[in-house]
ZAGU-9795 format. One record per residue (C-alpha): residue number from 1; x, y, z; residue in one letter. Coordinates in Angstrom, 3 decimals. Each point is the difference from the previous one (the first is absolute). Layout:
<recs>
<rec seq="NUM" u="X" v="Y" w="Z" type="A"/>
...
</recs>
This chain:
<recs>
<rec seq="1" u="-120.872" v="-83.600" w="38.483" type="M"/>
<rec seq="2" u="-2.258" v="-2.829" w="1.066" type="D"/>
<rec seq="3" u="-2.516" v="0.839" w="-2.710" type="K"/>
<rec seq="4" u="2.712" v="-0.056" w="-2.649" type="K"/>
<rec seq="5" u="1.174" v="-3.386" w="1.214" type="D"/>
<rec seq="6" u="-3.564" v="-1.308" w="-0.114" type="E"/>
<rec seq="7" u="-0.407" v="1.317" w="-3.540" type="Q"/>
<rec seq="8" u="3.222" v="-1.671" w="-1.085" type="K"/>
<rec seq="9" u="-1.126" v="-3.271" w="1.538" type="D"/>
<rec seq="10" u="-3.387" v="0.305" w="-1.685" type="G"/>
<rec seq="11" u="1.532" v="0.785" w="-3.384" type="N"/>
<rec seq="12" u="2.575" v="-2.736" w="0.372" type="G"/>
<rec seq="13" u="-2.744" v="-2.462" w="0.793" type="S"/>
<rec seq="14" u="-1.930" v="1.116" w="-3.099" type="D"/>
<rec seq="15" u="3.127" v="-0.424" w="-2.098" type="K"/>
<rec seq="16" u="0.566" v="-3.459" w="1.440" type="N"/>
<rec seq="17" u="-3.579" v="-1.003" w="-0.742" type="Q"/>
<rec seq="18" u="0.341" v="1.350" w="-3.532" type="T"/>
<rec seq="19" u="3.217" v="-1.927" w="-0.546" type="M"/>
<rec seq="20" u="-1.570" v="-3.194" w="1.351" type="I"/>
<rec seq="21" u="-3.004" v="0.462" w="-2.292" type="A"/>
<rec seq="22" u="2.272" v="0.583" w="-3.002" type="L"/>
<rec seq="23" u="2.013" v="-3.092" w="0.889" type="A"/>
<rec seq="24" u="-3.164" v="-2.104" w="0.173" type="V"/>
<rec seq="25" u="-1.244" v="1.357" w="-3.342" type="V"/>
<rec seq="26" u="3.405" v="-0.587" w="-1.605" type="G"/>
<rec seq="27" u="0.089" v="-3.533" w="1.321" type="N"/>
<rec seq="28" u="-3.477" v="-0.683" w="-1.375" type="L"/>
<rec seq="29" u="0.964" v="1.406" w="-3.407" type="I"/>
<rec seq="30" u="2.942" v="-2.385" w="-0.172" type="Y"/>
<rec seq="31" u="-2.234" v="-2.829" w="1.167" type="T"/>
<rec seq="32" u="-2.280" v="0.655" w="-2.975" type="I"/>
<rec seq="33" u="2.562" v="0.992" w="-2.644" type="A"/>
<rec seq="34" u="2.605" v="-2.751" w="0.353" type="I"/>
<rec seq="35" u="-2.345" v="-2.965" w="-0.644" type="P"/>
<rec seq="36" u="-1.671" v="1.799" w="-2.909" type="I"/>
<rec seq="37" u="3.319" v="0.795" w="-1.673" type="V"/>
<rec seq="38" u="1.505" v="-3.435" w="0.624" type="L"/>
<rec seq="39" u="-3.023" v="-1.970" w="-1.212" type="F"/>
<rec seq="40" u="-0.415" v="2.276" w="-3.028" type="T"/>
<rec seq="41" u="3.666" v="-0.492" w="-0.931" type="L"/>
<rec seq="42" u="-0.430" v="-3.747" w="0.437" type="L"/>
<rec seq="43" u="-3.039" v="0.226" w="-2.280" type="G"/>
<rec seq="44" u="2.037" v="1.905" w="-2.605" type="K"/>
<rec seq="45" u="2.683" v="-2.668" w="0.125" type="Y"/>
<rec seq="46" u="-2.589" v="-2.758" w="-0.427" type="L"/>
<rec seq="47" u="-1.635" v="1.899" w="-2.887" type="D"/>
<rec seq="48" u="3.373" v="0.250" w="-1.730" type="N"/>
<rec seq="49" u="0.681" v="-3.697" w="0.527" type="E"/>
<rec seq="50" u="-3.389" v="-1.169" w="-1.240" type="T"/>
<rec seq="51" u="-0.490" v="2.546" w="-2.788" type="G"/>
<rec seq="52" u="-3.150" v="1.470" w="1.535" type="K"/>
<rec seq="53" u="-0.555" v="3.753" w="-0.001" type="K"/>
<rec seq="54" u="-1.671" v="1.034" w="3.251" type="F"/>
<rec seq="55" u="-1.456" v="-3.139" w="1.549" type="T"/>
<rec seq="56" u="2.572" v="-0.595" w="2.724" type="F"/>
<rec seq="57" u="0.679" v="3.706" w="0.561" type="I"/>
<rec seq="58" u="-3.649" v="0.551" w="0.872" type="L"/>
<rec seq="59" u="-0.173" v="-3.170" w="2.076" type="A"/>
<rec seq="60" u="3.224" v="0.917" w="1.810" type="G"/>
<rec seq="61" u="-1.225" v="3.514" w="0.656" type="G"/>
<rec seq="62" u="-3.284" v="-1.327" w="1.354" type="G"/>
<rec seq="63" u="1.756" v="-2.481" w="2.261" type="I"/>
<rec seq="64" u="2.371" v="2.760" w="1.126" type="G"/>
<rec seq="65" u="-2.944" v="2.220" w="0.922" type="I"/>
<rec seq="66" u="-1.593" v="-2.814" w="2.008" type="L"/>
<rec seq="67" u="3.258" v="-0.807" w="1.792" type="V"/>
<rec seq="68" u="0.586" v="3.706" w="0.702" type="G"/>
<rec seq="69" u="-3.481" v="0.476" w="1.407" type="M"/>
<rec seq="70" u="0.407" v="-3.098" w="2.172" type="W"/>
<rec seq="71" u="3.279" v="1.450" w="1.298" type="G"/>
<rec seq="72" u="-1.694" v="3.316" w="0.794" type="V"/>
<rec seq="73" u="-2.767" v="-1.849" w="1.824" type="Y"/>
<rec seq="74" u="2.550" v="-1.897" w="2.099" type="K"/>
<rec seq="75" u="1.968" v="3.162" w="0.802" type="K"/>
<rec seq="76" u="-3.186" v="1.883" w="0.918" type="A"/>
<rec seq="77" u="-1.048" v="-2.871" w="2.255" type="E"/>
<rec seq="78" u="3.431" v="0.011" w="1.652" type="E"/>
<rec seq="79" u="-0.141" v="3.770" w="0.496" type="L"/>
<rec seq="80" u="-3.526" v="-0.233" w="1.427" type="K"/>
<rec seq="81" u="1.161" v="-2.633" w="2.491" type="N"/>
<rec seq="82" u="2.989" v="2.112" w="0.942" type="R"/>
<rec seq="83" u="-2.127" v="3.116" w="0.575" type="V"/>
<rec seq="84" u="-3.124" v="-1.525" w="1.541" type="Y"/>
<rec seq="85" u="1.395" v="-3.203" w="1.470" type="G"/>
<rec seq="86" u="-0.434" v="-3.610" w="-1.014" type="E"/>
<rec seq="87" u="-3.308" v="-1.137" w="-1.431" type="N"/>
<rec seq="88" u="-2.044" v="-1.982" w="2.518" type="K"/>
<rec seq="89" u="-0.931" v="-2.581" w="-2.650" type="N"/>
<rec seq="90" u="3.633" v="-0.700" w="-0.899" type="S"/>
<rec seq="91" u="0.776" v="-1.172" w="3.564" type="S"/>
<rec seq="92" u="-2.853" v="-2.540" w="-0.148" type="N"/>
<rec seq="93" u="1.302" v="-1.656" w="-3.174" type="K"/>
<rec seq="94" u="2.292" v="-2.970" w="0.407" type="K"/>
</recs>
């Protein structure tokens, strides 16, 4: 029975790691998608107001991509610090 318990613990741990990984990926997808959608919709609104066709939509989408990528960078940095500990350089900054 001990081997079965060990297998259950091992499988449960794998499932937990899988769920954590899926949660991180889902969080990153939202971090990318929300700024892109919001800035693109803002661009569509501005295009409608100014009579342009795609100028502000493209600009809004580009800004949304940049903001999303910056958010992913920040979340990855936070996750790295959580997993590996604080960065030595960040403690020296005032």
